[in-house]
C-alpha positions in Angstrom: 0.0 0.0 0.0 1.3 3.4 -0.9 1.5 6.2 1.7 1.1 9.8 0.7 2.0 12.7 2.8 0.4 16.1 2.8 3.5 17.6 1.1 2.9 15.2 -1.8 -0.6 16.5 -2.2 0.6 20.1 -1.9 3.1 19.6 -4.7 0.5 18.0 -6.9 -1.9 20.9 -6.1 0.7 23.5 -7.1 1.3 21.7 -10.4 -2.4 21.5 -11.2 -2.8 25.1 -10.2 0.0 26.1 -12.6 -1.5 24.2 -15.5 -4.9 25.7 -14.9 -3.4 29.2 -14.7 -1.6 28.6 -18.0 -4.9 27.4 -19.6 -6.9 30.4 -18.3 -4.1 32.9 -19.3 -4.1 31.4 -22.7 -7.9 31.7 -23.2 -7.9 35.3 -22.0 -4.9 36.5 -24.0 -5.2 34.6 -27.3 -5.9 37.8 -29.3 -8.7 36.3 -31.5 -6.9 33.2 -32.7 -9.2 30.9 -34.6 -7.9 27.6 -33.2 -7.7 28.6 -29.6 -8.4 25.0 -28.4 -5.3 23.8 -30.2 -3.3 26.7 -28.8 -4.6 25.9 -25.3 -3.5 22.2 -25.6 -0.1 23.3 -26.9 0.3 25.8 -24.0 -0.6 23.0 -21.5 2.0 20.7 -23.1 4.6 23.5 -22.9 3.8 24.1 -19.3 4.1 20.4 -18.5 7.5 20.2 -20.3 8.7 23.3 -18.4 8.0 21.7 -15.1 9.8 18.5 -16.1 12.8 20.4 -17.4 13.0 22.4 -14.2 12.9 19.3 -12.1 15.6 17.7 -14.2 17.9 20.7 -13.8 17.5 20.6 -10.0 18.3 16.9 -9.9 21.4 17.4 -12.1 22.7 20.1 -9.7 21.9 18.4 -6.4 22.6 14.8 -7.4 26.4 15.0 -7.4 26.6 16.7 -4.0 24.4 14.1 -2.5 26.4 11.2 -4.1 29.6 12.7 -2.8 28.1 13.1 0.6 29.5 16.6 1.0 27.9 19.9 1.9 29.2 23.4 1.9 30.0 23.2 5.6 32.2 20.1 5.2 34.0 21.7 2.2 34.9 24.8 4.3 36.3 22.6 7.1 38.5 20.8 4.6 39.9 24.0 3.2 41.3 25.2 6.5 
């Protein structure tokens, strides 16, 4: 059985809120585009990809520090 914490639901809520915000912003600022449904779908796909790219960038920057088991504090002690 999977256990979910409140922070997991909070993260999911922020992601859904962001996608809904992109959808509403797209419909309000489309400037009279004829195929606004197509534009909305493309905007949602772009927002989803932006979230995934951002998460990947964070993982690429934090991952090596965790694997090396070092932090800024330990590095400063080693320099002295």
